[in-house]
C-alpha positions as a LaTeX table, in Angstrom:
\begin{tabular}{lrrr}
\hline
Residue & $x$ (\AA) & $y$ (\AA) & $z$ (\AA) \\
\hline
Met1 & 1.46 & 104.87 & 54.88 \\
Asn2 & 2.15 & 105.33 & 51.17 \\
Arg3 & 4.44 & 108.26 & 51.89 \\
Ile4 & 6.35 & 106.23 & 54.47 \\
Leu5 & 6.62 & 103.29 & 52.06 \\
Ile6 & 7.92 & 105.53 & 49.27 \\
Leu7 & 10.46 & 107.09 & 51.64 \\
Gln8 & 11.71 & 103.67 & 52.69 \\
Ile9 & 12.11 & 102.63 & 49.04 \\
Leu10 & 14.08 & 105.80 & 48.27 \\
Ile11 & 16.40 & 105.27 & 51.22 \\
Thr12 & 17.01 & 101.66 & 50.13 \\
Ile13 & 17.88 & 102.77 & 46.59 \\
Ile14 & 20.20 & 105.52 & 47.81 \\
Ile15 & 22.09 & 103.16 & 50.12 \\
Ala16 & 22.49 & 100.68 & 47.28 \\
Leu17 & 24.04 & 103.26 & 44.95 \\
Pro18 & 27.82 & 102.78 & 44.38 \\
Ala19 & 28.56 & 106.34 & 45.37 \\
Phe20 & 27.51 & 105.57 & 48.93 \\
Ser21 & 29.53 & 102.35 & 49.22 \\
Gln22 & 32.40 & 102.67 & 51.71 \\
Asn23 & 34.82 & 100.87 & 49.41 \\
Asp24 & 33.86 & 102.95 & 46.40 \\
Thr25 & 34.32 & 106.09 & 48.46 \\
Ile26 & 37.84 & 104.91 & 49.25 \\
Asp27 & 38.43 & 104.17 & 45.57 \\
Ser28 & 37.22 & 107.60 & 44.51 \\
Ile29 & 39.77 & 109.27 & 46.79 \\
Tyr30 & 42.57 & 107.65 & 44.82 \\
Ser31 & 41.02 & 107.94 & 41.35 \\
Val32 & 43.14 & 110.93 & 40.46 \\
Thr33 & 44.99 & 112.20 & 37.43 \\
Asp34 & 47.99 & 114.41 & 36.85 \\
Thr35 & 47.01 & 117.89 & 37.90 \\
Leu36 & 50.33 & 119.65 & 38.35 \\
His37 & 53.85 & 119.81 & 37.02 \\
His38 & 55.92 & 119.22 & 40.13 \\
Asp39 & 59.53 & 118.18 & 40.67 \\
Ile40 & 59.52 & 115.95 & 43.74 \\
Gly41 & 63.20 & 116.51 & 44.53 \\
Leu42 & 63.17 & 112.91 & 45.63 \\
Phe43 & 66.31 & 112.90 & 47.75 \\
Glu44 & 66.77 & 116.60 & 48.33 \\
Asn45 & 64.95 & 116.85 & 51.69 \\
Asp46 & 63.43 & 114.78 & 54.49 \\
Glu47 & 59.78 & 115.76 & 54.09 \\
Ile48 & 57.65 & 112.61 & 54.17 \\
Leu49 & 56.11 & 111.78 & 50.79 \\
Asn50 & 52.42 & 110.88 & 50.56 \\
Ile51 & 51.98 & 108.08 & 48.03 \\
Ser52 & 49.44 & 105.42 & 47.09 \\
Leu53 & 50.09 & 102.22 & 45.13 \\
Arg54 & 47.18 & 100.42 & 43.50 \\
Phe55 & 47.91 & 96.85 & 42.36 \\
Asp56 & 46.80 & 93.24 & 42.74 \\
Ile57 & 48.05 & 92.65 & 46.28 \\
Asn58 & 46.87 & 89.02 & 46.29 \\
Gln59 & 48.93 & 88.22 & 43.18 \\
Tyr60 & 51.85 & 90.22 & 44.61 \\
Lys61 & 51.96 & 87.91 & 47.62 \\
Arg62 & 51.42 & 84.73 & 45.60 \\
Ser63 & 54.12 & 85.43 & 43.02 \\
Arg64 & 56.79 & 86.86 & 45.33 \\
Ile65 & 59.28 & 84.06 & 44.69 \\
Lys66 & 58.84 & 84.25 & 40.90 \\
Glu67 & 59.59 & 87.99 & 40.98 \\
Glu68 & 57.01 & 88.69 & 38.29 \\
Tyr69 & 56.28 & 92.29 & 37.43 \\
Leu70 & 52.70 & 93.40 & 38.13 \\
Lys71 & 50.91 & 96.41 & 36.71 \\
Ala72 & 50.32 & 99.19 & 39.23 \\
Ile73 & 49.20 & 102.78 & 39.56 \\
Leu74 & 51.51 & 105.07 & 41.53 \\
Thr75 & 50.00 & 108.30 & 42.83 \\
Tyr76 & 52.08 & 110.99 & 44.49 \\
His77 & 49.73 & 113.22 & 46.46 \\
Ile78 & 51.24 & 116.70 & 46.42 \\
Asn79 & 48.35 & 118.13 & 48.46 \\
Asn80 & 44.60 & 117.65 & 48.82 \\
Thr81 & 43.90 & 118.66 & 45.23 \\
Asp82 & 47.08 & 118.07 & 43.20 \\
Ser83 & 48.78 & 114.81 & 42.33 \\
Ile84 & 51.01 & 112.94 & 39.93 \\
Asn85 & 49.46 & 109.70 & 38.70 \\
Lys86 & 51.46 & 107.11 & 36.69 \\
Glu87 & 51.07 & 103.58 & 35.37 \\
Ile88 & 54.13 & 101.58 & 36.46 \\
Lys89 & 55.18 & 98.00 & 37.19 \\
Leu90 & 56.39 & 96.49 & 40.44 \\
Lys91 & 57.71 & 93.25 & 41.86 \\
Thr92 & 59.07 & 91.88 & 45.13 \\
Arg93 & 62.79 & 92.07 & 45.90 \\
Gly94 & 65.16 & 91.00 & 48.69 \\
Glu95 & 66.71 & 87.57 & 49.12 \\
Met96 & 65.22 & 86.78 & 52.52 \\
Arg97 & 62.49 & 89.35 & 53.07 \\
Lys98 & 60.43 & 88.41 & 50.02 \\
Gly99 & 59.85 & 85.01 & 51.60 \\
Tyr100 & 59.37 & 86.20 & 55.17 \\
Cys101 & 57.56 & 89.53 & 55.04 \\
Asp102 & 53.84 & 90.15 & 54.54 \\
Phe103 & 54.91 & 93.17 & 52.48 \\
Pro104 & 58.35 & 92.34 & 51.04 \\
Pro105 & 60.56 & 95.13 & 49.69 \\
Ile106 & 59.45 & 96.36 & 46.27 \\
Met107 & 61.20 & 97.22 & 43.03 \\
Leu108 & 59.33 & 99.94 & 41.14 \\
Asn109 & 59.80 & 99.99 & 37.37 \\
Leu110 & 59.17 & 103.50 & 36.01 \\
Lys111 & 60.20 & 102.82 & 32.41 \\
Lys112 & 58.22 & 104.43 & 29.58 \\
Asn113 & 56.85 & 107.10 & 31.90 \\
Glu114 & 57.29 & 110.81 & 31.38 \\
Phe115 & 57.51 & 112.94 & 34.50 \\
Arg116 & 57.71 & 116.25 & 32.64 \\
Asn117 & 61.44 & 116.89 & 32.82 \\
Thr118 & 61.82 & 116.03 & 36.51 \\
Glu119 & 64.54 & 113.84 & 38.03 \\
Leu120 & 62.19 & 110.85 & 37.80 \\
Asp121 & 62.64 & 110.90 & 34.03 \\
Lys122 & 66.19 & 109.67 & 34.64 \\
Ile123 & 65.10 & 106.70 & 36.75 \\
Asn124 & 64.21 & 103.31 & 35.28 \\
Lys125 & 63.95 & 101.38 & 38.53 \\
Ile126 & 63.92 & 102.35 & 42.20 \\
Lys127 & 64.02 & 100.21 & 45.34 \\
Met128 & 61.43 & 100.66 & 48.07 \\
Val129 & 61.91 & 99.17 & 51.56 \\
Thr130 & 58.60 & 98.25 & 53.19 \\
His131 & 57.32 & 97.61 & 56.72 \\
Cys132 & 57.62 & 93.79 & 56.41 \\
Lys133 & 55.13 & 92.60 & 59.06 \\
Gly134 & 52.67 & 94.03 & 61.55 \\
Arg135 & 51.76 & 97.65 & 62.05 \\
Asn136 & 54.83 & 98.80 & 63.98 \\
Pro137 & 57.49 & 100.02 & 61.50 \\
His138 & 60.30 & 100.45 & 64.06 \\
Tyr139 & 62.63 & 98.06 & 62.19 \\
Leu140 & 62.13 & 100.09 & 59.04 \\
Phe141 & 62.85 & 103.37 & 60.86 \\
Lys142 & 66.08 & 101.96 & 62.30 \\
Glu143 & 67.30 & 100.78 & 58.91 \\
Tyr144 & 66.37 & 104.16 & 57.42 \\
Leu145 & 68.42 & 105.91 & 60.12 \\
Ile146 & 71.47 & 103.75 & 59.34 \\
Tyr147 & 71.48 & 105.12 & 55.80 \\
Lys148 & 71.27 & 108.63 & 57.26 \\
Leu149 & 74.23 & 107.91 & 59.55 \\
Tyr150 & 76.37 & 106.78 & 56.64 \\
Asn151 & 75.34 & 109.90 & 54.69 \\
Ile152 & 77.11 & 111.91 & 57.40 \\
Leu153 & 80.40 & 110.13 & 56.74 \\
Thr154 & 80.52 & 110.34 & 52.96 \\
Asp155 & 78.74 & 111.44 & 49.79 \\
Tyr156 & 79.52 & 107.97 & 48.46 \\
Ser157 & 76.39 & 106.63 & 50.13 \\
Phe158 & 72.82 & 105.91 & 49.13 \\
Arg159 & 70.41 & 108.68 & 50.01 \\
Val160 & 66.95 & 107.66 & 51.23 \\
Arg161 & 63.50 & 109.25 & 51.39 \\
Leu162 & 60.72 & 108.30 & 53.78 \\
Ala163 & 57.14 & 107.94 & 52.53 \\
Arg164 & 53.70 & 107.17 & 53.87 \\
Ile165 & 52.24 & 104.53 & 51.55 \\
Asp166 & 48.61 & 103.50 & 51.00 \\
Tyr167 & 48.54 & 100.05 & 49.39 \\
Ile168 & 45.25 & 99.66 & 47.51 \\
Asn169 & 44.09 & 96.28 & 46.25 \\
Ser170 & 43.00 & 96.69 & 42.63 \\
Val171 & 40.96 & 93.46 & 42.50 \\
Lys172 & 39.38 & 93.24 & 45.94 \\
Lys173 & 37.24 & 95.79 & 47.72 \\
Ser174 & 38.99 & 96.57 & 50.99 \\
Arg175 & 40.40 & 99.45 & 52.93 \\
Pro176 & 43.97 & 100.45 & 52.01 \\
Val177 & 46.86 & 99.06 & 54.03 \\
Ser178 & 48.77 & 102.11 & 55.24 \\
Asn179 & 52.31 & 102.17 & 56.59 \\
Tyr180 & 55.72 & 103.74 & 56.13 \\
Ala181 & 58.36 & 102.83 & 53.55 \\
Phe182 & 61.49 & 104.45 & 52.18 \\
Phe183 & 63.03 & 104.80 & 48.75 \\
Ile184 & 66.72 & 104.10 & 48.07 \\
Glu185 & 68.59 & 106.29 & 45.64 \\
Pro186 & 69.28 & 104.43 & 42.35 \\
Ile187 & 72.95 & 103.75 & 41.71 \\
Glu188 & 72.76 & 105.79 & 38.49 \\
Met189 & 71.72 & 108.89 & 40.44 \\
Leu190 & 74.46 & 108.33 & 43.03 \\
Ala191 & 77.03 & 107.96 & 40.24 \\
Glu192 & 75.90 & 111.13 & 38.49 \\
Arg193 & 76.06 & 113.33 & 41.60 \\
Thr194 & 79.52 & 111.98 & 42.55 \\
His195 & 80.89 & 112.11 & 38.99 \\
Ser196 & 81.39 & 108.36 & 38.94 \\
Ala197 & 80.41 & 105.32 & 36.90 \\
Pro198 & 78.95 & 102.00 & 38.15 \\
Val199 & 81.17 & 98.90 & 38.08 \\
Asn200 & 79.74 & 95.41 & 37.65 \\
Ser201 & 82.96 & 93.38 & 37.60 \\
Leu202 & 82.86 & 90.11 & 39.53 \\
Lys203 & 86.64 & 90.11 & 40.05 \\
Leu204 & 86.79 & 92.78 & 42.75 \\
Thr205 & 88.28 & 92.22 & 46.19 \\
Gln206 & 88.80 & 94.64 & 49.06 \\
Lys207 & 92.27 & 95.30 & 47.65 \\
Asn208 & 90.66 & 96.86 & 44.57 \\
Val209 & 88.88 & 99.52 & 46.66 \\
Phe210 & 90.43 & 102.82 & 47.75 \\
Pro211 & 91.88 & 101.92 & 51.21 \\
Asp212 & 90.36 & 104.83 & 53.14 \\
Ile213 & 86.92 & 104.24 & 51.56 \\
Met214 & 87.13 & 100.49 & 52.20 \\
Asp215 & 88.16 & 101.02 & 55.83 \\
Arg216 & 85.38 & 103.55 & 56.43 \\
Met217 & 82.77 & 101.16 & 55.11 \\
Ala218 & 84.16 & 98.18 & 57.06 \\
Ile219 & 84.35 & 100.15 & 60.33 \\
Phe220 & 80.83 & 101.47 & 59.82 \\
Asn221 & 79.48 & 97.94 & 59.39 \\
Tyr222 & 81.45 & 96.92 & 62.48 \\
Met223 & 79.94 & 99.81 & 64.44 \\
Ile224 & 76.35 & 98.89 & 63.50 \\
Gly225 & 77.00 & 95.15 & 63.97 \\
Asn226 & 76.53 & 94.18 & 60.33 \\
Thr227 & 78.33 & 91.11 & 58.93 \\
Asp228 & 75.89 & 90.58 & 56.06 \\
Trp229 & 78.14 & 91.86 & 53.27 \\
Ser230 & 80.90 & 90.62 & 50.98 \\
Val231 & 83.03 & 92.26 & 48.30 \\
Pro232 & 83.96 & 89.18 & 46.16 \\
Ile233 & 80.31 & 88.20 & 45.63 \\
Gln234 & 79.13 & 91.83 & 45.69 \\
His235 & 76.63 & 91.05 & 48.45 \\
Asn236 & 74.90 & 94.16 & 49.83 \\
Cys237 & 77.44 & 96.52 & 48.32 \\
Lys238 & 77.74 & 98.39 & 45.03 \\
Phe239 & 80.83 & 99.75 & 43.32 \\
Leu240 & 81.74 & 102.88 & 41.41 \\
Val241 & 84.80 & 104.15 & 39.60 \\
Ser242 & 85.44 & 107.86 & 40.01 \\
Leu243 & 85.73 & 109.83 & 36.78 \\
Asn244 & 87.98 & 112.30 & 38.61 \\
Phe245 & 90.85 & 109.81 & 38.90 \\
Thr246 & 92.90 & 107.83 & 36.43 \\
Gln247 & 93.38 & 104.81 & 38.71 \\
Ala248 & 90.97 & 102.48 & 36.95 \\
Ser249 & 91.85 & 99.61 & 39.27 \\
Gln250 & 90.66 & 101.49 & 42.36 \\
Ala251 & 86.93 & 101.27 & 43.09 \\
Ile252 & 84.55 & 102.99 & 45.51 \\
Ile253 & 82.30 & 100.80 & 47.67 \\
Ile254 & 78.78 & 101.72 & 48.81 \\
Pro255 & 76.93 & 99.50 & 51.33 \\
Tyr256 & 73.16 & 98.91 & 51.52 \\
Asp257 & 70.53 & 96.60 & 53.06 \\
Phe258 & 71.15 & 96.84 & 56.82 \\
Asp259 & 68.24 & 94.77 & 58.15 \\
Tyr260 & 70.66 & 92.10 & 59.50 \\
Ala261 & 72.61 & 94.69 & 61.51 \\
Gly262 & 72.68 & 94.42 & 65.28 \\
Leu263 & 71.64 & 98.09 & 65.46 \\
Val264 & 68.33 & 97.14 & 63.79 \\
Asn265 & 68.05 & 93.73 & 65.50 \\
Thr266 & 65.15 & 92.35 & 63.47 \\
Asp267 & 63.44 & 89.24 & 64.78 \\
Tyr268 & 64.50 & 87.27 & 61.70 \\
Ala269 & 68.19 & 88.25 & 61.51 \\
Val270 & 70.87 & 85.64 & 62.21 \\
Pro271 & 74.69 & 85.99 & 62.23 \\
Tyr272 & 76.58 & 85.26 & 59.03 \\
Thr273 & 77.41 & 81.54 & 58.84 \\
Gly274 & 80.96 & 80.58 & 59.76 \\
Leu275 & 81.83 & 83.53 & 61.98 \\
Gly276 & 81.01 & 81.79 & 65.24 \\
Leu277 & 78.75 & 84.61 & 66.45 \\
Glu278 & 75.79 & 83.82 & 68.68 \\
Ser279 & 73.75 & 86.91 & 67.83 \\
Val280 & 73.65 & 89.72 & 65.28 \\
Arg281 & 74.33 & 91.99 & 68.24 \\
Asp282 & 77.84 & 90.50 & 68.41 \\
Arg283 & 80.39 & 92.40 & 66.33 \\
Arg284 & 83.09 & 91.08 & 64.00 \\
Tyr285 & 85.43 & 93.25 & 61.94 \\
Leu286 & 85.52 & 92.01 & 58.33 \\
Gly287 & 87.83 & 94.58 & 56.74 \\
Leu288 & 91.42 & 94.20 & 55.61 \\
Cys289 & 94.26 & 94.35 & 58.09 \\
Arg290 & 96.09 & 97.67 & 58.31 \\
Ser291 & 98.72 & 99.04 & 60.64 \\
Glu292 & 97.72 & 100.22 & 64.10 \\
Glu293 & 98.42 & 103.82 & 63.05 \\
Val294 & 96.10 & 103.58 & 60.03 \\
Phe295 & 93.30 & 102.12 & 62.14 \\
Ile296 & 93.69 & 104.82 & 64.81 \\
Lys297 & 93.32 & 107.51 & 62.14 \\
Ala298 & 90.30 & 105.77 & 60.57 \\
Val299 & 88.54 & 105.35 & 63.92 \\
Lys300 & 89.02 & 109.04 & 64.74 \\
Glu301 & 86.57 & 109.95 & 61.98 \\
Phe302 & 83.91 & 107.97 & 63.81 \\
Ser303 & 84.82 & 109.47 & 67.15 \\
Asp304 & 84.50 & 112.96 & 65.66 \\
Arg305 & 81.02 & 112.15 & 64.29 \\
Lys306 & 79.64 & 110.57 & 67.47 \\
Glu307 & 77.48 & 113.47 & 68.61 \\
Glu308 & 76.16 & 113.99 & 65.09 \\
Phe309 & 75.20 & 110.32 & 64.89 \\
Tyr310 & 73.35 & 110.56 & 68.18 \\
Arg311 & 71.61 & 113.76 & 67.11 \\
Ile312 & 70.29 & 112.11 & 63.93 \\
Ile313 & 68.75 & 109.34 & 66.02 \\
Asn314 & 67.42 & 111.48 & 68.87 \\
Glu315 & 65.82 & 114.06 & 66.58 \\
Phe316 & 64.00 & 111.53 & 64.41 \\
Pro317 & 60.35 & 112.10 & 65.39 \\
Leu318 & 58.75 & 108.79 & 64.34 \\
Leu319 & 60.78 & 106.32 & 66.41 \\
Glu320 & 59.72 & 105.58 & 69.99 \\
Glu321 & 62.00 & 106.90 & 72.72 \\
Lys322 & 62.79 & 103.43 & 74.04 \\
Glu323 & 63.93 & 102.38 & 70.57 \\
Lys324 & 66.14 & 105.49 & 70.28 \\
Lys325 & 67.72 & 104.73 & 73.64 \\
Glu326 & 68.38 & 101.14 & 72.57 \\
Met327 & 70.10 & 102.33 & 69.40 \\
Ile328 & 72.25 & 104.79 & 71.36 \\
Arg329 & 73.09 & 102.13 & 73.93 \\
Tyr330 & 74.27 & 99.76 & 71.21 \\
Leu331 & 76.42 & 102.43 & 69.55 \\
Glu332 & 77.84 & 103.36 & 72.94 \\
Ser333 & 79.14 & 99.79 & 73.29 \\
Phe334 & 81.22 & 100.58 & 70.19 \\
Tyr335 & 82.37 & 104.00 & 71.34 \\
Ile336 & 83.34 & 102.89 & 74.83 \\
Arg337 & 86.11 & 100.82 & 73.19 \\
Ile338 & 87.72 & 103.97 & 71.80 \\
Asp339 & 89.89 & 104.60 & 74.84 \\
Lys340 & 93.46 & 105.42 & 75.74 \\
His341 & 94.37 & 101.76 & 75.40 \\
Asn342 & 93.12 & 101.65 & 71.78 \\
Ser343 & 90.88 & 98.72 & 72.72 \\
Leu344 & 88.71 & 99.08 & 69.62 \\
Val345 & 91.73 & 99.16 & 67.32 \\
Tyr346 & 93.11 & 96.00 & 68.90 \\
Asp347 & 89.73 & 94.29 & 68.41 \\
Met348 & 89.95 & 95.21 & 64.73 \\
Leu349 & 93.53 & 93.99 & 64.46 \\
Lys350 & 92.49 & 90.61 & 65.87 \\
Gly351 & 89.55 & 90.14 & 63.52 \\
Cys352 & 90.81 & 91.75 & 60.32 \\
Ile353 & 91.34 & 89.82 & 57.07 \\
Thr354 & 94.75 & 89.09 & 55.59 \\
Phe355 & 95.50 & 88.02 & 52.01 \\
\hline
\end{tabular}
């Protein structure tokens, strides 16, 4: 009896030890330090990054409207034994999503961190698009793919990188929340690789943008059913000035944030006020008016890229087949208007903006 009693006491003590707690076991997995010099090559390939973020998730959700920076630990898991571990700050971002989403988009502040002469040393802040609500990230995948489609058309576009994120609550013992997210290339990196400089002027109009670049961007947004952008108020678009040209008055436009596009069709998206559209699936061309000949030439670029667009969608492994088919079906409703009657061009001529 004494032996049995002693054994029971030992088992009780062992179970009570922190090392055998489920939550502490989870914590120990992510209690890592820098173990390797490694250049991530953040936007150089499509390999999915494996990352954990440890922060006060409760405070993150409470202070989303205030946009207060919170302390966090970012860990990039290179493999099972090697990692990069950094103290950073983060806050919510996004005009609508920070009020609607369970996990609003995040701004990561990497200032005062040294990443051992990697590209991350050049980054102060980087945007991260999150899964918003629920466990199914299909909206996120669709928005990610839109960035990839625009990458096909031009180097003047934000590159993106998909990641698998473990969100770890630093103040409450719980299992990590795991889902996908993607990083958006900082404007400084885009400017450097295109030999350009960012422009923050509030006096820009579509007339101040290179015509072919402006038309490409406007037609692309028309194709994906996105009316949630504006040049005068610089809404969901950034601007660069090329250092290769002397025309200082001509800017380069780069679109971003496509969650209101009909091609994504989120459950919270509504058409832009004042356009008379019933659904975000309805299209409206918001670019400047050009001649029929100019529009025909501009549309041809999209016609030439059709199969490449479809390939990008069909070969993406994480999106369900029914969602891929829905995306293709929506794009096909754009392409079917490119016919011998120039139906698409006439639609653009009717909806275009005149000054």
